[in-house]
C-alpha positions as CSV (number, residue, x, y, z in Angstrom):
1,X,10.8,-15.1,24.2
2,X,9.4,-12.2,26.1
3,X,12.7,-10.9,27.3
4,X,14.2,-7.6,26.4
5,X,16.5,-8.9,23.6
6,X,13.6,-11.0,22.0
7,X,12.8,-8.5,19.3
8,X,16.5,-8.1,18.4
9,X,16.9,-11.9,18.2
10,X,13.7,-12.3,16.1
11,X,14.9,-9.6,13.7
12,X,18.4,-11.2,13.4
13,X,16.9,-14.7,13.0
14,X,14.5,-13.8,10.3
15,X,16.9,-11.4,8.5
16,X,19.5,-14.3,8.2
17,X,17.0,-16.5,6.3
18,X,15.6,-13.7,4.2
19,X,19.0,-12.3,3.2
20,X,20.5,-15.7,2.4
21,X,17.5,-16.5,0.2
22,X,17.6,-13.1,-1.6
23,X,21.3,-13.4,-2.3
24,X,20.8,-16.9,-3.8
25,X,17.9,-15.6,-5.9
26,X,19.9,-12.6,-7.1
27,X,22.5,-15.1,-8.6
28,X,20.0,-17.6,-9.9
29,X,16.8,-15.6,-10.7
30,X,17.2,-11.9,-10.4
31,X,13.7,-11.2,-11.8
32,X,12.2,-13.2,-8.9
33,X,14.4,-11.5,-6.4
34,X,13.3,-8.1,-7.6
35,X,9.6,-9.1,-6.9
36,X,10.5,-9.0,-3.2
37,X,11.8,-5.4,-3.4
38,X,8.5,-4.1,-1.7
39,X,8.4,-6.7,1.0
40,X,8.9,-5.3,4.5
41,X,9.2,-6.8,7.9
42,X,9.0,-5.3,11.4
43,X,10.1,-7.8,14.0
44,X,7.8,-10.7,13.1
45,X,5.2,-8.9,10.9
46,X,5.6,-8.9,7.2
47,X,4.0,-6.8,4.5
48,X,4.4,-7.8,0.8
49,X,3.2,-5.1,-1.5
50,X,2.6,-5.8,-5.2
51,X,4.6,-9.0,-5.2
52,X,2.1,-10.9,-7.3
53,X,1.6,-13.5,-4.5
54,X,5.3,-14.5,-4.6
55,X,5.9,-14.3,-0.9
56,X,3.0,-16.7,-0.2
57,X,4.4,-19.0,-2.9
58,X,8.0,-19.0,-1.7
59,X,7.9,-18.5,2.0
60,X,8.6,-22.2,2.6
61,X,11.8,-21.9,0.6
62,X,12.9,-18.8,2.7
63,X,12.3,-19.9,6.2
64,X,13.0,-23.2,8.0
65,X,10.1,-25.7,8.3
66,X,10.1,-25.3,12.1
67,X,9.0,-21.7,11.7
68,X,5.2,-21.4,11.8
69,X,3.8,-18.5,9.7
70,X,0.3,-17.3,10.3
71,X,-1.5,-15.3,7.6
72,X,-3.7,-12.7,9.3
73,X,-5.5,-11.3,6.3
74,X,-8.0,-13.5,4.4
75,X,-7.9,-11.7,1.0
76,X,-4.7,-10.3,-0.5
77,X,-6.8,-7.8,-2.6
78,X,-8.1,-5.9,0.4
79,X,-6.6,-3.9,3.1
80,X,-8.4,-5.9,5.8
81,X,-5.8,-5.2,8.5
82,X,-5.7,-1.4,7.9
83,X,-8.2,0.7,9.8
84,X,-10.8,2.4,7.6
85,X,-9.7,5.9,8.7
86,X,-6.1,5.2,7.9
87,X,-7.0,3.8,4.5
88,X,-9.1,6.9,3.6
89,X,-6.4,9.2,4.9
90,X,-3.9,7.6,2.6
91,X,-6.2,7.9,-0.4
92,X,-7.0,11.6,0.1
93,X,-3.3,12.3,0.9
94,X,-2.6,10.9,-2.5
95,X,-5.3,13.0,-4.1
96,X,-3.8,16.1,-2.5
97,X,-0.3,15.1,-3.7
98,X,-1.6,14.7,-7.3
99,X,-3.3,18.1,-7.1
100,X,0.0,19.7,-6.0
101,X,2.0,18.2,-8.8
102,X,-0.5,18.7,-11.7
103,X,-1.2,22.1,-13.1
104,X,-4.0,21.1,-15.5
105,X,-7.3,19.5,-14.5
106,X,-7.3,16.6,-17.1
107,X,-4.1,15.0,-15.9
108,X,-5.2,15.4,-12.3
109,X,-8.6,13.9,-13.1
110,X,-7.1,10.9,-15.0
111,X,-4.6,10.1,-12.1
112,X,-7.2,10.4,-9.4
113,X,-9.7,8.2,-11.2
114,X,-7.0,5.5,-11.6
115,X,-6.3,5.8,-7.9
116,X,-9.9,5.5,-6.9
117,X,-10.6,2.6,-9.2
118,X,-7.6,0.7,-7.7
119,X,-8.8,1.5,-4.1
120,X,-12.3,0.4,-5.0
121,X,-11.0,-2.9,-6.3
122,X,-9.2,-3.4,-3.0
123,X,-12.3,-3.0,-1.0
124,X,-12.7,0.7,-0.3
125,X,-16.2,2.2,-0.4
126,X,-17.0,4.9,-2.9
127,X,-19.2,6.9,-0.5
128,X,-16.4,7.1,2.0
129,X,-13.8,8.0,-0.6
130,X,-16.1,10.7,-2.0
131,X,-16.9,12.2,1.4
132,X,-13.2,12.2,2.4
133,X,-12.1,13.6,-0.9
134,X,-14.6,16.4,-0.7
135,X,-13.3,17.3,2.8
136,X,-9.7,17.4,1.7
137,X,-10.5,19.6,-1.3
138,X,-12.3,22.1,1.0
139,X,-9.5,22.0,3.6
140,X,-6.8,22.5,1.0
141,X,-8.7,24.7,-1.4
142,X,-5.5,26.6,-2.4
143,X,-4.2,23.5,-4.1
144,X,-7.4,23.0,-6.1
145,X,-8.6,26.4,-7.1
146,X,-6.2,26.5,-10.1
147,X,-8.6,24.1,-11.9
148,X,-11.2,26.9,-12.1
149,X,-14.0,24.6,-10.8
150,X,-15.9,24.6,-7.6
151,X,-15.2,21.9,-5.1
152,X,-18.5,20.2,-6.0
153,X,-17.5,20.5,-9.7
154,X,-14.3,18.7,-9.0
155,X,-16.0,16.0,-7.0
156,X,-18.7,15.6,-9.7
157,X,-16.0,15.2,-12.4
158,X,-14.0,12.6,-10.3
159,X,-17.0,10.5,-9.4
160,X,-18.9,10.3,-12.6
């Protein structure tokens, strides 16, 4: 470890066990294998998105017992390892994307409220989301003026 080829060997080592397990699961339990379709690894860091806790449940079947895994986040319902600014940027980028693909206010409002409820359940703070959303609306007003509301009216509708 520590040498120039170490990341390559780590990737190769982990990929072997993951691909072997996934191939076996595709034959025996394809539904389970598909739950891992949003599991990503970069060298030795792993991110399992919306897997219903399956990675945590099956990691001992995937990797050899000699491999020690360390869980860095304490709660799988929060983005504890994601910096606050990055989390808020992702949320408002999604709000902007929704505005760009919806021409009517009600579908926009429904989609954004679902997004915000989900983010709140994962530990985001409503005041931060509201402030960041208001900033993105003002910055990209051209994408929101079609709703025939003021920026404060849009914010008020979203956060009531």
